[in-house]
N, C-alpha and C positions, 0 to 999 in steps of 0.2 A: 714372430720377429719383433724385437724391441726397437722402438724409434727414440732417438735421443731427444730430450726436451728442447735442445737448441737446433734441431734439424726437422721440426714438424712443419706441416704445410703452411700454417699461419705465419711462423717465423720466416720461412723462405719467401713468402709473399711480401712481408713487411720489408725485408732486406733487399728486395729485388732492385729497387731504385736508389738505395743508399750508397754513400761513398764508403771508402774503406774505414775511415775514422768513425763514421756514424755506425757502421756495422760492428766495429770493435766496442764502441760505447754501449750499443744495444745488447750485445752478448754479455758484457761484463755486468750490466745492470741485472739481467736475468740470473746470472750466476750468483750474484749477491743475494737476490731474493730467495733462491733455492737454499743457499747456505744458511741464511738467517732463519728460515722457516723449518728446515729439517735437520740441520746440524748445529746444535747449540754448543757453546763452549762449556766444558765441565772439567773438573780436576783430572779425571782419568781418561778424558776424551772418548767416552763410550756413550752410545745411544741406548736409552732405556724408556720404559713406559710408566715410570713412577708418577710423572706429572699427569699423564692421561688417567691413570688409576685414581689419583686424587681428584681430578676434575669430574670424573664420572662416578665417584664414590664407589669404586669397585673393591669388594672384599677379597682377601687372599684365599680364604677357605670356604667360599660359597659353593655348595654342591647342588647338583640337580635333584629334583624331587624323586623320592624312592619309587613312586608308582609310574615314573616315566617309561621304564623299561619292562613293565608288565605286558605279557602277551596273552592274547585270548586264544586258548587252545581248542575252543569248542568248534568242531567241524560241522558244517551244515550239510547234512545228507539230503539233498533235494529229491532224489529219485526214490528213496526208501518210503516216504509217506505216500507217494502216488501208488507205488506197488502195494502197500498195505491196504489202502482204500479199495483198490480194485479187487484184491483177494477177499477183503472183508465183505464187500457187496456181493460177490459171487458166492461166498460162504453163506451169507444170509439167504440168498435165493435157494441154495441147496437145502438149508434147514427148513425153509418154508415148504419146499416140495416134499421133504420127508414128513413134515407135519400133515400135509394134505393126504399123503399116502396112508398114514396111520389113522387119520380121521375116516377115510373111506373104509378101511378094514373094520373100524369100530361101528360105523353106521350100518354095516351088513349084519352085525350080531346083536344090536341093541333091540330091546323089547318095545312093543308099541306104547306101553305105559310111560316109558322114559324118553321116547322119541320127541324131538321138537316138532311143533305143529307147522303145517304149511300156511303161508301168509299170502294174502291178496296184495298186489302192488297198487297202492292208492296214489293217484296223481292229483295233487291239490292245485286248484286254479285260484290262487290267492290274489293275483293281479287282475284288476278289472279289464285291462286291455287283453289279457290272455283269455279271460272268460268270454268277452265279447267276440273275439276272433273264433273261439271254440264254438260259440252259438252260430256264427255265420257259416262255419264249415259243417256243423252237425245238422242244422236245420236252416238252410238259406232261404228264409222268407223275406217279404218286403220289410216287415217290422224289425227283424233281427239285423238285416243289412243296414237299414237307416240308423238303428240304435248303435250298431258297431261303428259306423262311419262317424256318428256324432261323438262317441267316446274317444275315438282316435283323434278327431279334430280338437276336442277339448284338451286332450293330453298334450298335443303339440302346442296349443296356446299357453297352457300352464307351464310347459317346459321353457318356452321362450320368455314368458313373463318372469319365471324364476331366474333364468339366466341374466336377464336385464337387471333385476333388483340385486342379485348377488354381485354382479359387476359394479353397480352403483355403490353398494356397501363397501366393496374392496377399495374403490377409488376414494371414497370419503375417508375411510380409515387411513389410507396411505397419505392423504393430504394432512390429516391431523397428526400422523406420525412424523411427517416432515417438519411441522411446526414444533412438535415436542423435541425432536432432535436438535433443531436450531436453538431453542431455548436452553437445552441441556449443554450444548457446546459453548454457548455464551457464558453460562455459569462455570463451566470447566476452565475457561480462560483464566479467571481469577485464581482458581485452585492451582492450575499449572504454574501461574506466575508466582504464587507463594512457594511452590516447590523449587522453581528456578532460582528465586531470590534467596531461598534458604540455603541452597547448595553453594551459591556464591559467597554468602555470609559465612558458611562453614570454612570455605577455603581461605577467606580473609582472616578469620579468627585463628586458623591454624598457622597462617603466615605470621601473624602478630605474635602468637604464643612461641613458635619456634625461633623467631628472630630474637626475642628477648632472651630465650633460653640459651641460644648459641652465643649471644652477645656477652654472657657472663664469662665464657671461656676465651673470648677474643679481647676482653677488657684487660687493662693493666692492674685493676683492683683485684688483688689475690684473694681477698676475703669472699668475693662473689663466686669463686670457682668451687664447685662441689668436689670433695676429695676423691671419690671413688667411682669408677665406671659401673660397677656392679649395682649401685643404687639406682641407676637410670633404667635398668632392665626390670620391667614389671611384668611378671607372669600372672595371669588370671587363672586360678584353679577352680575346680568344681566344688562348691560349698553346699552342704546340706543344711538348709535353714528350717525354721519351724513350720513354714507353710508347706514344705514338702512332706514333713512328718505328719502334719495334719491331713494332707491329701491321702497319704497311705492309710491312715486310721479310718478316714471316711470310706475309702474303697473297701477296707476290711469289714466295716460295719454294714455297708451296703450289700456285700456278698453274703454276710451272715444273715441279714434280713431276707435276702432273696431265697436262700436255702430254707429258712424257717417258713417263708410263705409257701414254697413249693410243697414242703412236708404237710403244712396245715391244710392247704387246698386239696392235696391228695387224700388226706384223712376225711375231709368233708365229702369228697367225691365218692369214696368207698362207703361212707355212711349213707349217702343218698341212694347209691346203688342197692344197698342192703334194704333200705326202706321200699324202694321200687320192687324188689323181689318179694317182699312181704305183701305189698299191695297186689301184685300179680297172683300170688298164691291164694290170696283171699278171693280175688275175682274168679279164679278157676274153681275154687271150692263152692262159691255161690252158683256158678254155672252147672256144676255137677249136681247140686241140690235141685236145680230146676229140671235137669234131665231126669233125675229120680222121680220127681213129682209127676212129670208127663208120663213116664213108664207106668206108674201106679194107676193113673187115672185114665189112660188111653183106652178107647173102645173102638169097635168097628166103625161107628158113626164119625168119630173124630180122627181116625187114623190118617186121612189125607192131609189134614192140617197139621197133625202131630209129626208127620214125616218131614215137612218143611222146617218145623221148629227144631226137631232133633238133629237134622242135617246141619242147620245153621249153628246150633250150640256146640255140636261135636267139632265142626270146623274152627270155631272160635277158640277152643282149647287145644287145637292141633292134636286131636285124639288119634292114637295108634290102633292097630288091629286088636290088641288085648283089651284096651279100654272100650272099644266099640262093642266087642262081644260081651264084655262084663255088664254093660248097662242095658243093651238091647235084648239080651237073651231072656229077660223076664217079661217082655211084652206079651200081652194076651192077644196075639194075632194068629192068623193061619200060618202054619209052620213053613210052607213053601214060600209064601209071600214075605215072611219075616227073614228067611234065609236069603232070599233074593235082595231084599233091602240092605241086609248086613253086608253081603258081598259087594253090592254097589258102593257102599260107603268105604269099605276096605280098599277097593280098587281105586276110588277117588283119592283116598289118603296117600296111596302109593304113587299116584300119577304126578309127574314133575311139572306139567304145563296144563293149560286149559285153552279152549278156543275163545277168540274174541267175539264180541257181539256182532252179528251180521250187519246191523244198521250202521256200525262204525267202521269195521274192518273188512266187510265182505264175507262171503261164505267159505273162504279158505282156498278157493281155486287160484292156482298160481298164474293168473292173467291180470293185465292192468285194468283198473277201474278208475273212473273220474268222478270227482265231486268238487263243488265250488264253495269256498269259504272266504268271502271278500270283505275286507275292512278298508274301504276306500270311498272317498266322496264321489268318485265317478260312477259308483254303482247306483247311486240315487238318480243320476242323470240318465243312466241306461234304463232304469225302471220307468222314468217319466216318458222317455221316448217310445217305450213299448206301449204305453197307455197315456197319451197326451190329454185325454179327457179327464183324467184323475187329477183334480186340483191339489190334493194333498201330496201326491208325488212331486208336483211342481214346487209347492212350498217347501217340502222336505229338501229338494235339491238345492234351491236358492239358500235356504237356511244353513244347511250343512256346508255348502260350498263357500258361502260368505264367512261362516265361522272359521273354516279352514284357512281362507285367505287372510283374515284378520289375525288369526293365530300365528301364521307363518310370518306375516309382516311384523307383528309385535316381537316375535322371536328374533327376526333379522335385526330389527332396530335395537333390541336389548343386547344382542351379541356385539353389534357395532359399538354401542356405547361402552359396553364392558371392555372390549378390546382397547378402546382409546383410553379409558380410565386406567386399565392395567398398565398400558404403555407409559402413561403419565407417572404413575406410582413407581414403575420400574426405573424410569429416567431419574426421578427424584431420589430413589434409593441409590442409584449409581453415583449421582452427584454427592450424596452424603458419604458414600463409601470412599470415593476419591478424596473427599475432604478429610476423612479420618486417616487415609493412607499417607497424607502429606508427612506427618511426623514419622511414620514408619519408613517412608522413602528417604527422609533426611537422615534417620539413624542408620539406614543401610548404606547411604553414601558416606557418612562419617566413618562407619566401621571399615568399609573398603579402602577409604583414604588412609586410615590408620594402618591397615594391613600393608599398604604399598610403601608407606613412609617409615614405619617403625624399624624395619631392618636397616635402612640407611642411617637413621638416628643412632641405632645401636653401634653401627660401624664407626660413626663419628666419635662416640664416647670411647670406643675401643682405641681409636687412634689418639684420643686425648690422653688415655692412660699410658699409651706407648711413648708419649712425649713428642709427638709430631709438632713441628713449628706452627706458630699462629698463622703465618702466611698460607701454609698449606691447609690448615683447618678452615681458614677463611674461604678458600676455593671450594672445599667440601660443603661448608654451610651454604654458600651461594647456590650450589647445584641442588642441594636438598630443598631450598626454598623455591627454586625453579621447578623442581619436580612436584612440589605441593601445588604450585600455581597451574602448571601445564600438564601434569601427569594424570594417569587414570585413577579412579573413574572420572570421566569427563562430565561436565555439568549437563550437557545435552543427553547423556545416556539415561 
């Protein structure tokens, strides 16, 4: 429902206590205001928006950007990836089960020479606390219990001390970081002031420039008016300068040099491999000569030592069955013993694996074994507690523990100083970067300002060429200047 501007609540309230003459005067005054503001006298008595268009510098043929109506047709299929992952995981499980089934079938048919050896599961006690606890469980004597409790107590003390000093370091670094941030922000105030003042100066400069430029068209001096609107439209095209051509040439030369380097290094690599092959062949030839010499001079007295040498030499050249038979068939040994030795070497050459030394990996029984290999300062404390009468154990513990504490303290202090210095340098680098970015930010501001104003200026010159009166051009010029002063991008952005 539409309410008459003369019958609204405020008007009714005002007229409630007025006389008839006062009411008539009040109504006539409002009618005059409405007529003067919304119904202007014109030759054809029609209402139009030409004045509004001039005031707001609205162009007749301004179109929306072409990309405004682009639609993204990409449909996001949320369920399909989940289904694909589930099927992929189960497919992987199925492939793994098929692999295990195939491996089981192969394992039943493989020969003993090619079969992987059994391994003993070695459990390493590398932590001193684990080793001390193992000793208390394995042999709970008075010494092992006291030593274990001592190690656990020392561990707790070391942990609490480490926690304290780590916290102290973090607090100290944080305080220095706060000081660094404060100093950096104080330095950034001046830099931000330069940027702020520069943007205001750009706005003032544009206002001055455009005011002088528009003034030529609003002046009565005809000689100051430029003849053609087209001269005011300046389009900046992409120009190929000498620097771009130089960069392209440099890229080409760099690419050619890279290809040449790859080819050259490849040739050198092949040459080195050829030399390595020659050296290897020479080493094999020398080993074969040594084997020949042993075969010629071997006797019953020296055969035990000769067996070791021959086995080592034949393994070093990776001798196959034919090579072994070729060299060893001329040995002057008992035939049965010689054949046994040859068969042993042939079988060994065909065997894919070998057993690990029992002192390192156990005897191959698939059961767990335990060994201790401790690299820890607490191990010396454990040894001293086991034999407190040994003064060297005591000195060794205090020496190693003291060195460890000093090393950790020095490392902690070094890291703290390093972190503070790095933060100082990073803050200084940030200040220098922001200072260098002032000119970039000002150019960015000027570029965006030009992008917002230039279409309005172009429309002004178009209306100049169309012969629009100076009074209307004055309105357009005023609004362009207001847009420069108050329009985007804003100074605070």
